[in-house]
Every structure is written in structure tokens, then in C-alpha cells.
C-alpha positions in Angstrom: -9.0 11.7 -10.6 -11.1 11.1 -13.6 -10.8 7.6 -13.3 -11.6 7.5 -9.5 -14.8 9.5 -10.7 -15.8 7.2 -13.3 -15.7 4.8 -10.6 -17.3 6.2 -8.1 -20.2 6.6 -10.5 -20.0 2.9 -11.6 -19.8 1.5 -7.9 -23.0 3.8 -7.0 -24.9 2.3 -9.6 -24.3 -1.1 -8.4 -24.9 -0.4 -5.1 -28.4 1.0 -6.0 -28.9 -2.4 -7.8 -27.8 -4.2 -4.2 -27.7 -2.0 -1.2 -26.8 -4.8 1.0 -23.5 -5.3 -1.1 -21.0 -4.2 1.7 -18.2 -4.8 -0.4 -19.0 -2.5 -2.9 -20.1 0.1 -0.7 -16.6 -0.2 1.2 -15.2 0.2 -2.5 -17.2 3.2 -2.8 -16.4 4.9 0.2 -12.6 4.5 -0.6 -12.8 6.2 -3.8 -15.0 8.9 -2.3 -12.1 9.7 0.0 -9.6 9.6 -2.6 -12.0 12.3 -4.3 -11.9 14.3 -1.1 -15.5 13.5 -0.6 -15.1 12.8 3.1 -18.8 13.5 4.3 -20.3 11.1 1.5 -17.7 8.3 2.7 -18.4 8.5 6.3 -22.0 8.1 5.7 -21.2 5.0 4.0 -18.8 4.0 6.2 -20.9 4.6 9.5 -23.5 2.2 7.9 -21.1 -0.3 7.3 -19.6 0.1 11.1 -23.1 -0.7 12.3 -23.6 -3.8 9.9 -20.1 -5.4 10.6 -18.5 -3.8 14.0 -15.7 -6.4 13.6 -14.4 -5.9 10.2 -11.1 -4.5 10.4 -11.1 -3.0 6.7 -14.1 -1.0 7.8 -12.7 0.1 11.0 -9.6 1.2 9.4 -11.1 3.1 6.6 -13.4 4.8 9.1 -10.3 5.9 11.0 -8.7 7.4 8.3 -11.7 9.4 7.0 -12.0 10.6 10.7 -8.5 11.6 10.6 -9.1 13.3 7.2 -12.2 15.2 8.3 -10.1 16.7 11.1 -11.5 14.1 14.0 -8.2 12.7 15.0 -9.2 11.7 18.4 -11.7 9.6 17.3 -9.5 8.1 14.8 -6.9 7.2 17.4 -9.4 5.5 19.3 -10.5 3.4 16.7 -7.1 2.4 15.4 -5.9 1.4 19.1 -9.0 -0.9 19.0 -8.0 -2.4 16.0 -4.6 -2.7 17.0 -5.4 -4.5 20.4 -7.2 -7.3 18.0 -4.5 -7.2 15.4 -1.0 -5.9 16.7 0.8 -6.9 13.4 -1.4 -4.9 11.3 1.3 -2.8 9.8 -1.3 -0.6 7.7 -2.7 0.6 11.2 0.6 0.8 13.0 1.7 3.2 10.0 -1.6 4.9 10.3 -1.4 5.3 14.0 2.1 6.4 13.6 1.3 9.4 11.2 -1.8 10.7 13.3 0.7 11.0 16.1 2.9 13.2 13.8 0.1 15.2 12.9 -0.9 15.5 16.6 2.9 16.8 17.1 3.9 13.9 18.8 6.9 12.5 16.8 8.5 10.7 19.7 5.3 8.7 20.2 4.9 8.2 16.4 8.6 6.7 16.1 7.6 3.4 17.7 4.3 2.8 15.7 6.3 3.7 12.4 9.6 1.7 13.2 7.3 -1.6 14.0 5.0 -1.0 11.1 8.3 -0.6 8.8 9.7 -4.0 10.3 6.7 -5.9 9.4 5.8 -4.4 6.2 6.7 -5.3 2.5 8.6 -2.3 0.9 6.2 0.8 0.7 6.9 4.3 -0.4 4.5 6.1 1.7 5.4 4.5 5.0 9.0 5.2 4.5 8.4 8.6 3.5 6.4 8.9 7.1 9.0 7.3 8.9 11.6 9.8 7.4 9.7 12.7 8.2 9.1 11.7 11.7 12.8 10.9 12.4 13.8 14.3 10.7 11.5 16.0 13.4 13.2 14.0 16.0 16.5 15.4 14.7 17.7 12.1 13.5 18.6 13.4 10.1 21.0 10.9 9.1 18.6 8.2 9.2 15.8 10.4 8.0 17.7 10.6 4.8 18.2 6.9 4.4 14.8 6.3 4.6 13.9 9.1 2.1 16.4 7.8 -0.3 14.9 4.3 -0.1 11.5 5.9 -0.7 12.6 7.6 -3.5 14.0 4.3 -5.0 10.9 2.7 -4.7 9.1 5.4 -6.2 11.5 5.2 -9.1 11.1 1.5 -9.3 7.0 1.9 -9.2 7.4 4.1 -12.3 9.9 1.9 -14.1 7.5 -1.1 -13.8 4.5 1.2 -15.0 6.8 2.0 -18.0 7.9 -1.9 -18.5 4.1 -2.9 -18.4 3.1 -0.6 -21.0 5.9 -1.6 -23.1 5.2 -5.2 -23.0 1.8 -4.7 -23.8 2.9 -3.3 -27.0 5.6 -6.0 -27.6 4.5 -8.9 -25.7 6.8 -11.5 -27.0 10.1 -9.9 -25.8 11.7 -11.8 -22.7 14.2 -9.0 -22.1 11.2 -6.6 -21.2 9.4 -9.4 -19.4 12.6 -10.2 -17.5 13.6 -6.6 -16.5 10.0 -6.3 -15.2 10.4 -9.2 -12.9 13.8 -7.7 -11.4 11.8 -4.6 -10.6 9.0 -6.4 -9.2 11.3 -8.4 -6.9 12.9 -5.1 -5.7 9.3 -3.8 -4.9 8.5 -6.8 -2.6 6.1 -8.5 -5.2 7.9 -12.1 -5.4 4.4 -13.8 -6.9 4.1 -11.3 -9.8 8.1 -11.3 -10.3 7.8 -15.0 -10.7 5.0 -15.0 -13.3 7.0 -12.5 -15.5 10.5 -14.6 -15.0 8.2 -17.4 -16.6 6.9 -15.4 -19.5 10.4 -14.7 -20.2 11.3 -18.3 -20.2 8.0 -19.0 -22.3 9.3 -16.6 -24.9 13.0 -17.7 -24.7 13.6 -20.9 -22.4 17.5 -20.2 -22.6 17.0 -16.6 -21.5 20.4 -16.1 -19.6 19.5 -12.8 -17.5 16.5 -14.7 -16.3 18.0 -17.8 -15.4 20.9 -15.9 -13.3 17.8 -13.8 -11.7 16.1 -16.9 -10.7 19.1 -18.6 -9.5 20.1 -15.5 -7.3 16.5 -15.3 -6.2 16.1 -18.9 -5.0 19.6 -19.2 -3.3 18.6 -15.9 -1.3 15.4 -17.4 -0.4 17.2 -20.5 0.8 19.5 -18.7 2.9 16.7 -17.2 5.0 15.1 -21.0 5.5 
């Protein structure tokens, strides 16, 4: 929360210098929402909506802000319009599904959340939402599986953060780079993973665990082509 407060202060100063910097204004609104300052965020988002009525990022962020302010019906309409234009927008599908859960319509939410999960990269929040929805529908075994997958993603995220810190302390350790790459693969971050595999090989061109992981990765990628 402290870092978000610093970010808000910095973004506000930047916006004071360049009031027409719409990207800065959107970032400011998003950070204000993280701090729970929804009314302040809504003011910026309404301004952006008038300037950029066809910007999906603005529409999505505005819908989330309205939902968090309790204006869920308005949020639903915004998301529906967004999904009319972008039916495969998994973040909008996830938010639309969660709004259905929040409005006590888990049966309607299930279709949105399942489609979002089919389109999305590994995402802890989405899996948790789907698990909660299925639990409300009495589908407890399936809900448990998605919850366990969400917990694994959370553990991998924490593991990646820890490895990142350790790499900064020991930047020449190929084992750490290779370990981080494997965790990033599980998180669906393939390009980042390949970057750290390359770093491991730069430190040790004969690093066996990295070569084995890369061989398995490329074999899997080839199998899906």
C-alpha cells in the first residue's frame, strides 16, 4: 500500500505537468482503485471515457470501479458492450462472471468464468473465482481441483519472487536462473522463462538441468504444432 501511495503521488505530479497524458491518467486511476479511493478514480475514468469512448482498457477499468462502488448494474452493461466487441477478452469475461456471482447468479457466472479460464494464461484470481462459483453450485470436487491449482500458482508466484531476490544477490548462479525459469514456465510466462534459461547457459554453457528443461519445453511446444 505504501508503494501504491508513492506511485499515486508521482503519477499525479506527472499529470499536473501533462493533463493530456491519458496513459498516465489511466495508471493513476488504477492505483487509486488499489488504494480504495474509488470516487477519485471514477472522476479520472469518466474523463477518459469521454475522450476515448472506444478504448477497451478504459471501459474495463471503469466497469471495475463502478462495481467496487456498488454500481454493479452499470458495470454489467459496460462489460457486455466490451464483450460484444471483444468476445475473447478473458479479463472482461472473468470480471463479468464474478459480477454474476456477486449478484447471486452463480449459474450464469459459470459460463463466463469457464470461457475465461479456457482463454487465459494461468491466473490465480480467475481460478479462485471459478472455484468459488462451482462451490456455490454444489460442484465441490471440481471446485476443489481449481482451488488447489490456484494455490499452486500462488506458491509458484511466491517462489519466483524469492528466486528473483536470490538472483540479485548471486547473479552468476546458473542453478538459480534455471530454477526461476522452470517456475516461470509453470506460471505461463514462456518468454521470461526462456530469458532466464539463456542466462543460466551464459553462466554455464553445459548446465545439464537447463538443457534438459529446454529439451522438454521444445518437445512439448512441437507436439502442439
